[in-house]
Every structure is written in structure tokens, then in C-alpha cells.
Steps between C-alpha positions, in 0.01 A plus 500: 500500500643834401484755778319819416344811643122483498300817547133481583273801451173506689246777449308583818250787492712708264824413680763273354697279733826350382638185653832347394631154566855409407518125460876503451560613858260248652582169662441182303339245734501201266247279328177455697202268466215740427132410533174690523243536776178692559257572785291186435468228762697262275803727533470654846264275695281806567156591368336841464388605846784315676733709715798606290343408164683691224746653748873437469740428788606867483137602562428631151215405269637254243536643148706464184868564563510319833683174557537247780855405595693322772569800725827339611621519138317812376374726781152653481511836324776400257452619141566235237548472127387162366623399156234541233295765683505880472340520845712581804366259760502550878526220753188555713398145591623161616353155451505156657688344209706806405849398603851592385509579127124501436283802419122516463365782280152625596239482221146636508342167404563136574500420128773758431711349779450152353574622148832645619591157632848425635794669340865566569598866476803715579438742788671824608446740786420851376634819647295807425705808414 
């Protein structure tokens, strides 16, 4: 992977925010087993109405861009670049089977999580400039 400077422009109410991530200065973590999960009972063991349904370990509502990691390997709050995605992910959750070099990407539907399947991807930490 060639390292590059990626600039993201986001228009918010007439304002433009610029965020830059320099992948070349980030730490390569290695190749991880990457799977998908969602809020459904099949993935989390929780149903709508259950305490903590749709809430990550960090206390945030689960949404795209969040991942579950082994917090001993990748601490909560860590920003990650996962090969093949333009999204900068943030470790906000943990899971019962998320150990060592495994990452679960949150998807909005169970079918999307299943469709993603199990893949091996290169992973880097991301430092925001």
C-alpha cells in the first residue's frame, strides 16, 4: 500500500471542515481477521428493549465507522485504517469472541454483516493531524 495524504472536506451549515490523515506516519498493526456484526440478537445476544441494546462498550450508540476489538491489543478510542475501506474506524466496542488479531466491523443490518463474511485485511492505527 502506498502511503498518501488524504484530505476530507465536510460541509456543515456553510462551514467546511478539513481533516487530514497521513497513513505513512501511522503504525502498521499487521493482518487481522475481520468480520461484521450488527445489533441483532444473532450478533450481540440482545434484543430491542434489552438493557444496552445498540450501545457499545464505550457507551456510544453503535453506527457505521465503529469496530469491536480486543482492548488489550487495540484500546478503545483508537482510530484505525482497514485495508479496502475509505472509512476511518474507531474502536468503540469489545466482544466475547474478539481476541488478539480479530476486528468486528459494525453494520446496520444482519444481512450486510453476513455478506461481508470473514476476511483478512491489513490494519493501521491512524493519527489525526
